[in-house]
A tleap script that builds the chain and sets N, CA, C and O, in Angstrom:
source leaprc.protein.ff14SB
mol = sequence {
  NMET ALA VAL GLN PRO GLU GLU LEU GLU GLN
  LEU PRO PRO VAL GLY HIE VAL ARG VAL VAL
  TYR LEU GLY PRO VAL SER PRO HIE TRP GLU
  VAL GLN GLY VAL PHE GLY ASP ARG GLN LEU
  ILE ASP GLU PHE ARG GLU ARG ALA MET ALA
  ARG LEU GLN LEU LEU PRO PRO HIE ASP PRO
  GLN PHE ARG ARG ASN ARG GLU ARG VAL VAL
  ARG ASP ALA GLU ARG GLU ASN LEU ILE LEU
  GLU TRP ASP LEU GLY HIE ASP GLU GLU GLU
  CALA
}
set mol.1.N position { -24.201 -32.726 7.246 }
set mol.1.CA position { -22.963 -32.905 7.009 }
set mol.1.C position { -22.497 -32.296 5.674 }
set mol.1.O position { -22.678 -32.854 4.592 }
set mol.2.N position { -21.821 -30.988 5.847 }
set mol.2.CA position { -21.334 -30.158 4.560 }
set mol.2.C position { -20.266 -30.947 3.878 }
set mol.2.O position { -19.446 -31.647 4.472 }
set mol.3.N position { -20.350 -30.750 2.343 }
set mol.3.CA position { -19.188 -31.297 1.633 }
set mol.3.C position { -18.156 -30.265 1.770 }
set mol.3.O position { -18.484 -29.081 1.695 }
set mol.4.N position { -16.940 -30.610 1.964 }
set mol.4.CA position { -15.674 -29.621 2.023 }
set mol.4.C position { -15.143 -29.402 0.683 }
set mol.4.O position { -15.041 -30.375 -0.065 }
set mol.5.N position { -14.806 -28.281 0.303 }
set mol.5.CA position { -14.201 -27.704 -0.914 }
set mol.5.C position { -13.184 -28.809 -1.640 }
set mol.5.O position { -13.236 -29.030 -2.850 }
set mol.6.N position { -12.346 -29.406 -0.827 }
set mol.6.CA position { -11.557 -30.417 -1.342 }
set mol.6.C position { -12.159 -31.550 -1.834 }
set mol.6.O position { -11.695 -32.105 -2.830 }
set mol.7.N position { -13.411 -32.082 -1.105 }
set mol.7.CA position { -14.087 -33.240 -1.563 }
set mol.7.C position { -14.758 -32.863 -2.858 }
set mol.7.O position { -14.889 -33.727 -3.725 }
set mol.8.N position { -15.255 -31.456 -3.080 }
set mol.8.CA position { -16.022 -31.150 -4.335 }
set mol.8.C position { -15.119 -31.253 -5.552 }
set mol.8.O position { -15.653 -31.630 -6.595 }
set mol.9.N position { -13.829 -30.971 -5.558 }
set mol.9.CA position { -12.968 -31.142 -6.533 }
set mol.9.C position { -12.853 -32.441 -6.990 }
set mol.9.O position { -12.535 -32.644 -8.162 }
set mol.10.N position { -13.102 -33.488 -6.101 }
set mol.10.CA position { -12.920 -34.885 -6.360 }
set mol.10.C position { -14.163 -35.446 -7.159 }
set mol.10.O position { -14.081 -36.367 -7.971 }
set mol.11.N position { -15.229 -34.832 -6.856 }
set mol.11.CA position { -16.537 -35.232 -7.500 }
set mol.11.C position { -16.616 -35.211 -9.111 }
set mol.11.O position { -16.137 -34.214 -9.652 }
set mol.12.N position { -17.092 -36.064 -9.806 }
set mol.12.CA position { -17.192 -35.945 -11.125 }
set mol.12.C position { -18.364 -34.917 -11.409 }
set mol.12.O position { -19.363 -34.804 -10.699 }
set mol.13.N position { -18.076 -34.135 -12.634 }
set mol.13.CA position { -18.912 -33.025 -12.890 }
set mol.13.C position { -20.288 -33.636 -13.180 }
set mol.13.O position { -20.437 -34.682 -13.811 }
set mol.14.N position { -21.352 -32.844 -12.632 }
set mol.14.CA position { -22.779 -33.185 -12.933 }
set mol.14.C position { -23.490 -32.852 -14.173 }
set mol.14.O position { -24.608 -33.233 -14.520 }
set mol.15.N position { -22.515 -31.937 -14.903 }
set mol.15.CA position { -23.111 -31.455 -16.287 }
set mol.15.C position { -22.016 -30.634 -16.963 }
set mol.15.O position { -20.946 -30.363 -16.417 }
set mol.16.N position { -22.349 -30.279 -18.135 }
set mol.16.CA position { -21.478 -29.494 -18.948 }
set mol.16.C position { -22.379 -28.370 -19.704 }
set mol.16.O position { -23.385 -28.680 -20.342 }
set mol.17.N position { -21.950 -27.135 -19.576 }
set mol.17.CA position { -22.680 -26.171 -20.295 }
set mol.17.C position { -21.578 -25.422 -21.351 }
set mol.17.O position { -20.364 -25.394 -21.153 }
set mol.18.N position { -22.161 -24.921 -22.324 }
set mol.18.CA position { -21.367 -24.014 -23.303 }
set mol.18.C position { -22.122 -22.734 -23.446 }
set mol.18.O position { -23.326 -22.701 -23.701 }
set mol.19.N position { -21.317 -21.605 -23.259 }
set mol.19.CA position { -21.782 -20.445 -23.440 }
set mol.19.C position { -21.197 -19.726 -24.711 }
set mol.19.O position { -19.992 -19.484 -24.789 }
set mol.20.N position { -22.052 -19.404 -25.666 }
set mol.20.CA position { -21.728 -19.031 -27.094 }
set mol.20.C position { -22.184 -17.848 -27.235 }
set mol.20.O position { -23.343 -17.541 -26.955 }
set mol.21.N position { -21.153 -16.907 -27.770 }
set mol.21.CA position { -21.353 -15.520 -28.314 }
set mol.21.C position { -21.973 -15.509 -29.594 }
set mol.21.O position { -21.301 -15.886 -30.554 }
set mol.22.N position { -23.360 -15.070 -29.795 }
set mol.22.CA position { -23.946 -14.933 -31.100 }
set mol.22.C position { -23.807 -13.757 -32.000 }
set mol.22.O position { -24.419 -13.669 -33.065 }
set mol.23.N position { -22.884 -12.745 -31.491 }
set mol.23.CA position { -22.641 -11.629 -32.219 }
set mol.23.C position { -23.177 -10.278 -31.600 }
set mol.23.O position { -23.693 -10.209 -30.485 }
set mol.24.N position { -22.996 -9.232 -32.442 }
set mol.24.CA position { -23.169 -8.026 -31.764 }
set mol.24.C position { -24.573 -7.509 -31.817 }
set mol.24.O position { -24.762 -6.370 -31.391 }
set mol.25.N position { -25.708 -8.287 -32.342 }
set mol.25.CA position { -27.096 -8.048 -32.293 }
set mol.25.C position { -27.538 -8.896 -31.114 }
set mol.25.O position { -27.139 -10.047 -30.937 }
set mol.26.N position { -28.442 -8.218 -30.267 }
set mol.26.CA position { -28.880 -8.801 -29.024 }
set mol.26.C position { -30.128 -9.760 -29.502 }
set mol.26.O position { -30.906 -9.335 -30.356 }
set mol.27.N position { -30.289 -11.018 -28.949 }
set mol.27.CA position { -29.402 -11.383 -27.753 }
set mol.27.C position { -27.871 -11.730 -28.125 }
set mol.27.O position { -27.584 -12.371 -29.136 }
set mol.28.N position { -27.016 -11.294 -27.305 }
set mol.28.CA position { -25.588 -11.866 -27.441 }
set mol.28.C position { -25.236 -13.061 -27.327 }
set mol.28.O position { -24.385 -13.604 -28.032 }
set mol.29.N position { -25.956 -13.660 -26.288 }
set mol.29.CA position { -25.475 -14.933 -25.696 }
set mol.29.C position { -26.528 -16.287 -25.897 }
set mol.29.O position { -27.749 -16.133 -25.922 }
set mol.30.N position { -26.001 -17.360 -26.006 }
set mol.30.CA position { -26.799 -18.563 -25.726 }
set mol.30.C position { -26.131 -19.567 -24.981 }
set mol.30.O position { -24.965 -19.887 -25.212 }
set mol.31.N position { -26.963 -20.168 -23.926 }
set mol.31.CA position { -26.131 -21.018 -22.812 }
set mol.31.C position { -26.811 -22.383 -23.336 }
set mol.31.O position { -28.036 -22.498 -23.325 }
set mol.32.N position { -25.994 -23.378 -23.779 }
set mol.32.CA position { -26.312 -24.641 -24.345 }
set mol.32.C position { -25.965 -25.757 -23.264 }
set mol.32.O position { -24.841 -25.714 -22.764 }
set mol.33.N position { -26.795 -26.691 -22.894 }
set mol.33.CA position { -26.544 -27.635 -22.035 }
set mol.33.C position { -26.053 -28.694 -22.970 }
set mol.33.O position { -26.665 -28.956 -24.006 }
set mol.34.N position { -24.840 -29.369 -22.577 }
set mol.34.CA position { -24.110 -30.482 -23.223 }
set mol.34.C position { -24.725 -31.756 -22.650 }
set mol.34.O position { -25.307 -32.560 -23.379 }
set mol.35.N position { -24.593 -31.925 -21.366 }
set mol.35.CA position { -25.037 -33.073 -20.587 }
set mol.35.C position { -25.387 -32.502 -19.222 }
set mol.35.O position { -24.957 -31.431 -18.794 }
set mol.36.N position { -26.339 -33.454 -18.482 }
set mol.36.CA position { -26.406 -33.098 -17.042 }
set mol.36.C position { -28.075 -32.973 -16.947 }
set mol.36.O position { -28.879 -33.040 -17.877 }
set mol.37.N position { -28.312 -32.786 -15.642 }
set mol.37.CA position { -29.809 -32.708 -15.251 }
set mol.37.C position { -30.395 -31.561 -16.010 }
set mol.37.O position { -29.710 -30.541 -16.087 }
set mol.38.N position { -31.452 -31.587 -16.525 }
set mol.38.CA position { -32.196 -30.470 -17.442 }
set mol.38.C position { -32.435 -29.379 -16.353 }
set mol.38.O position { -32.010 -28.234 -16.506 }
set mol.39.N position { -33.086 -29.747 -15.318 }
set mol.39.CA position { -33.459 -28.498 -14.390 }
set mol.39.C position { -32.328 -27.844 -13.932 }
set mol.39.O position { -32.391 -26.614 -13.924 }
set mol.40.N position { -31.311 -28.369 -13.550 }
set mol.40.CA position { -29.983 -27.942 -13.156 }
set mol.40.C position { -29.371 -26.979 -14.133 }
set mol.40.O position { -28.863 -25.925 -13.749 }
set mol.41.N position { -29.418 -27.333 -15.378 }
set mol.41.CA position { -28.865 -26.700 -16.578 }
set mol.41.C position { -29.575 -25.549 -16.839 }
set mol.41.O position { -29.029 -24.474 -17.087 }
set mol.42.N position { -31.144 -25.776 -16.783 }
set mol.42.CA position { -32.156 -24.482 -17.022 }
set mol.42.C position { -31.772 -23.388 -15.838 }
set mol.42.O position { -31.403 -22.240 -16.084 }
set mol.43.N position { -31.892 -23.824 -14.797 }
set mol.43.CA position { -31.638 -22.867 -13.571 }
set mol.43.C position { -30.386 -22.204 -13.829 }
set mol.43.O position { -30.358 -20.977 -13.739 }
set mol.44.N position { -29.351 -22.844 -14.138 }
set mol.44.CA position { -27.898 -22.214 -14.370 }
set mol.44.C position { -28.162 -21.272 -15.525 }
set mol.44.O position { -27.704 -20.134 -15.427 }
set mol.45.N position { -28.873 -21.621 -16.653 }
set mol.45.CA position { -28.956 -20.836 -17.873 }
set mol.45.C position { -29.726 -19.559 -17.421 }
set mol.45.O position { -29.291 -18.475 -17.810 }
set mol.46.N position { -30.747 -19.597 -16.694 }
set mol.46.CA position { -31.379 -18.437 -16.296 }
set mol.46.C position { -30.398 -17.412 -15.566 }
set mol.46.O position { -30.352 -16.231 -15.910 }
set mol.47.N position { -29.642 -17.922 -14.570 }
set mol.47.CA position { -28.734 -17.079 -13.849 }
set mol.47.C position { -27.612 -16.489 -14.742 }
set mol.47.O position { -27.328 -15.295 -14.646 }
set mol.48.N position { -26.966 -17.314 -15.614 }
set mol.48.CA position { -26.155 -16.902 -16.459 }
set mol.48.C position { -26.564 -15.881 -17.557 }
set mol.48.O position { -25.749 -15.042 -17.941 }
set mol.49.N position { -27.878 -15.949 -18.087 }
set mol.49.CA position { -28.277 -15.041 -19.037 }
set mol.49.C position { -28.679 -13.673 -18.254 }
set mol.49.O position { -28.594 -12.610 -18.869 }
set mol.50.N position { -29.073 -13.690 -17.038 }
set mol.50.CA position { -29.232 -12.555 -16.288 }
set mol.50.C position { -27.998 -11.768 -16.105 }
set mol.50.O position { -28.085 -10.554 -15.923 }
set mol.51.N position { -27.006 -12.286 -16.135 }
set mol.51.CA position { -25.689 -11.706 -15.925 }
set mol.51.C position { -25.175 -11.166 -17.326 }
set mol.51.O position { -24.585 -10.086 -17.348 }
set mol.52.N position { -25.377 -11.865 -18.469 }
set mol.52.CA position { -24.816 -11.767 -19.717 }
set mol.52.C position { -25.680 -11.084 -20.909 }
set mol.52.O position { -25.248 -10.732 -22.006 }
set mol.53.N position { -26.964 -10.989 -20.437 }
set mol.53.CA position { -27.858 -10.674 -21.579 }
set mol.53.C position { -27.589 -9.483 -22.433 }
set mol.53.O position { -27.689 -9.593 -23.655 }
set mol.54.N position { -27.261 -8.368 -21.889 }
set mol.54.CA position { -26.954 -7.238 -22.716 }
set mol.54.C position { -25.537 -6.914 -22.959 }
set mol.54.O position { -25.263 -5.887 -23.581 }
set mol.55.N position { -24.693 -7.631 -22.562 }
set mol.55.CA position { -23.212 -7.420 -22.592 }
set mol.55.C position { -22.565 -8.130 -23.642 }
set mol.55.O position { -22.558 -9.361 -23.653 }
set mol.56.N position { -21.935 -7.334 -24.666 }
set mol.56.CA position { -21.038 -7.783 -25.554 }
set mol.56.C position { -19.552 -8.193 -24.942 }
set mol.56.O position { -19.175 -7.644 -23.907 }
set mol.57.N position { -18.866 -9.002 -25.491 }
set mol.57.CA position { -17.585 -9.459 -24.712 }
set mol.57.C position { -16.673 -8.223 -24.747 }
set mol.57.O position { -15.640 -8.405 -24.102 }
set mol.58.N position { -16.768 -7.080 -25.292 }
set mol.58.CA position { -15.834 -6.114 -25.215 }
set mol.58.C position { -16.191 -5.081 -24.338 }
set mol.58.O position { -15.480 -4.090 -24.175 }
set mol.59.N position { -17.460 -5.298 -23.656 }
set mol.59.CA position { -17.845 -4.433 -22.530 }
set mol.59.C position { -17.093 -4.634 -21.276 }
set mol.59.O position { -16.772 -5.791 -21.008 }
set mol.60.N position { -16.743 -3.626 -20.417 }
set mol.60.CA position { -15.921 -3.767 -19.405 }
set mol.60.C position { -16.724 -4.589 -18.306 }
set mol.60.O position { -16.140 -5.267 -17.461 }
set mol.61.N position { -17.984 -4.489 -18.375 }
set mol.61.CA position { -18.894 -5.122 -17.206 }
set mol.61.C position { -18.676 -6.728 -17.628 }
set mol.61.O position { -18.678 -7.561 -16.721 }
set mol.62.N position { -18.509 -7.104 -18.862 }
set mol.62.CA position { -18.614 -8.488 -19.162 }
set mol.62.C position { -17.447 -9.291 -18.414 }
set mol.62.O position { -17.661 -10.476 -18.159 }
set mol.63.N position { -16.266 -8.733 -18.059 }
set mol.63.CA position { -15.175 -9.461 -17.478 }
set mol.63.C position { -15.633 -9.698 -16.089 }
set mol.63.O position { -15.252 -10.783 -15.651 }
set mol.64.N position { -16.371 -8.957 -15.245 }
set mol.64.CA position { -16.752 -9.244 -13.993 }
set mol.64.C position { -17.928 -10.047 -13.967 }
set mol.64.O position { -18.045 -10.945 -13.133 }
set mol.65.N position { -18.793 -9.802 -14.798 }
set mol.65.CA position { -20.014 -10.954 -14.788 }
set mol.65.C position { -19.594 -12.309 -15.274 }
set mol.65.O position { -20.086 -13.318 -14.768 }
set mol.66.N position { -18.620 -12.379 -16.326 }
set mol.66.CA position { -17.954 -13.606 -16.537 }
set mol.66.C position { -17.477 -14.340 -15.290 }
set mol.66.O position { -17.787 -15.511 -15.068 }
set mol.67.N position { -16.815 -13.707 -14.596 }
set mol.67.CA position { -16.238 -14.354 -13.362 }
set mol.67.C position { -17.268 -14.882 -12.446 }
set mol.67.O position { -17.086 -15.881 -11.750 }
set mol.68.N position { -18.435 -14.134 -12.465 }
set mol.68.CA position { -19.600 -14.505 -11.564 }
set mol.68.C position { -19.978 -15.892 -12.032 }
set mol.68.O position { -20.155 -16.846 -11.274 }
set mol.69.N position { -20.078 -15.917 -13.250 }
set mol.69.CA position { -20.844 -17.111 -13.988 }
set mol.69.C position { -19.846 -18.193 -13.876 }
set mol.69.O position { -20.324 -19.323 -13.770 }
set mol.70.N position { -18.498 -18.083 -13.877 }
set mol.70.CA position { -17.481 -19.095 -13.683 }
set mol.70.C position { -17.642 -19.692 -12.275 }
set mol.70.O position { -17.596 -20.905 -12.076 }
set mol.71.N position { -17.828 -18.802 -11.335 }
set mol.71.CA position { -17.868 -19.229 -9.970 }
set mol.71.C position { -19.290 -19.944 -9.749 }
set mol.71.O position { -19.360 -20.927 -9.011 }
set mol.72.N position { -20.252 -19.507 -10.306 }
set mol.72.CA position { -21.585 -20.177 -10.243 }
set mol.72.C position { -21.530 -21.744 -10.697 }
set mol.72.O position { -21.938 -22.749 -10.116 }
set mol.73.N position { -20.898 -21.582 -11.907 }
set mol.73.CA position { -20.447 -23.081 -12.460 }
set mol.73.C position { -19.871 -23.906 -11.477 }
set mol.73.O position { -20.356 -25.010 -11.228 }
set mol.74.N position { -18.755 -23.413 -10.823 }
set mol.74.CA position { -17.951 -24.078 -10.108 }
set mol.74.C position { -18.682 -24.645 -8.758 }
set mol.74.O position { -18.497 -25.771 -8.298 }
set mol.75.N position { -19.504 -23.697 -8.242 }
set mol.75.CA position { -20.504 -24.211 -7.000 }
set mol.75.C position { -21.212 -25.248 -7.568 }
set mol.75.O position { -21.192 -26.252 -6.856 }
set mol.76.N position { -21.909 -25.382 -8.727 }
set mol.76.CA position { -22.800 -26.331 -9.230 }
set mol.76.C position { -22.174 -27.516 -9.630 }
set mol.76.O position { -22.840 -28.518 -9.892 }
set mol.77.N position { -20.678 -27.488 -9.715 }
set mol.77.CA position { -19.871 -28.643 -10.274 }
set mol.77.C position { -20.048 -28.752 -11.880 }
set mol.77.O position { -19.894 -29.866 -12.382 }
set mol.78.N position { -20.298 -27.884 -12.534 }
set mol.78.CA position { -20.545 -27.976 -13.730 }
set mol.78.C position { -19.249 -27.718 -14.617 }
set mol.78.O position { -18.427 -26.916 -14.174 }
set mol.79.N position { -18.988 -28.386 -15.930 }
set mol.79.CA position { -17.858 -28.129 -16.796 }
set mol.79.C position { -18.594 -26.900 -17.588 }
set mol.79.O position { -19.728 -26.933 -18.065 }
set mol.80.N position { -17.617 -25.742 -17.613 }
set mol.80.CA position { -18.264 -24.717 -18.286 }
set mol.80.C position { -17.175 -24.236 -19.426 }
set mol.80.O position { -16.031 -23.915 -19.102 }
set mol.81.N position { -17.611 -24.218 -20.717 }
set mol.81.CA position { -16.982 -23.751 -21.968 }
set mol.81.C position { -17.586 -22.645 -22.407 }
set mol.81.O position { -18.792 -22.408 -22.339 }
set mol.82.N position { -16.668 -21.900 -22.903 }
set mol.82.CA position { -16.935 -20.492 -23.530 }
set mol.82.C position { -16.695 -20.504 -25.015 }
set mol.82.O position { -15.655 -21.078 -25.339 }
set mol.83.N position { -17.407 -20.009 -25.976 }
set mol.83.CA position { -17.197 -19.949 -27.264 }
set mol.83.C position { -17.398 -18.369 -27.759 }
set mol.83.O position { -18.481 -18.033 -28.238 }
set mol.84.N position { -16.457 -17.549 -27.642 }
set mol.84.CA position { -16.501 -16.248 -28.112 }
set mol.84.C position { -16.403 -15.957 -29.487 }
set mol.84.O position { -16.565 -14.801 -29.878 }
set mol.85.N position { -16.130 -16.974 -30.340 }
set mol.85.CA position { -16.125 -16.823 -31.682 }
set mol.85.C position { -14.660 -16.505 -32.251 }
set mol.85.O position { -14.483 -16.042 -33.378 }
set mol.86.N position { -13.540 -16.830 -31.271 }
set mol.86.CA position { -12.290 -16.332 -31.702 }
set mol.86.C position { -11.339 -16.976 -30.564 }
set mol.86.O position { -11.816 -17.248 -29.462 }
set mol.87.N position { -10.170 -17.178 -30.823 }
set mol.87.CA position { -9.028 -17.812 -29.784 }
set mol.87.C position { -9.073 -16.640 -28.798 }
set mol.87.O position { -9.096 -15.465 -29.163 }
set mol.88.N position { -9.086 -17.046 -27.517 }
set mol.88.CA position { -9.021 -15.990 -26.465 }
set mol.88.C position { -7.635 -15.445 -26.418 }
set mol.88.O position { -7.404 -14.246 -26.255 }
set mol.89.N position { -6.536 -16.542 -26.595 }
set mol.89.CA position { -5.164 -16.019 -26.559 }
set mol.89.C position { -4.972 -14.876 -27.517 }
set mol.89.O position { -4.344 -13.901 -27.107 }
set mol.90.N position { -5.439 -14.883 -28.743 }
set mol.90.CA position { -5.252 -13.804 -29.619 }
set mol.90.C position { -5.777 -12.616 -29.376 }
set mol.90.O position { -5.383 -11.637 -30.010 }
set mol.91.N position { -6.767 -12.514 -28.402 }
set mol.91.CA position { -7.566 -11.170 -28.255 }
set mol.91.C position { -6.797 -10.494 -27.181 }
set mol.91.O position { -7.138 -9.379 -26.785 }
savepdb mol mol.pdb
quit
């Protein structure tokens, strides 16, 4: 029996992940697990880093890959927080 998307929204998050921009020198990103199952967080970290590894936030590919990371977090029922080093509303 599959879980319907409406039911997924009602389930509590299984973890919290923070994606931090480290600056212009590679590696640009760090994916930090705040809480949740360690294996789940590690697997998410691997997928997110594969998408973000060489991309600074001003790269046009970053926006597309960021959306992929966001969708991945939604599928895994993770809280996803981005720290780009500035307020995104200002950028």
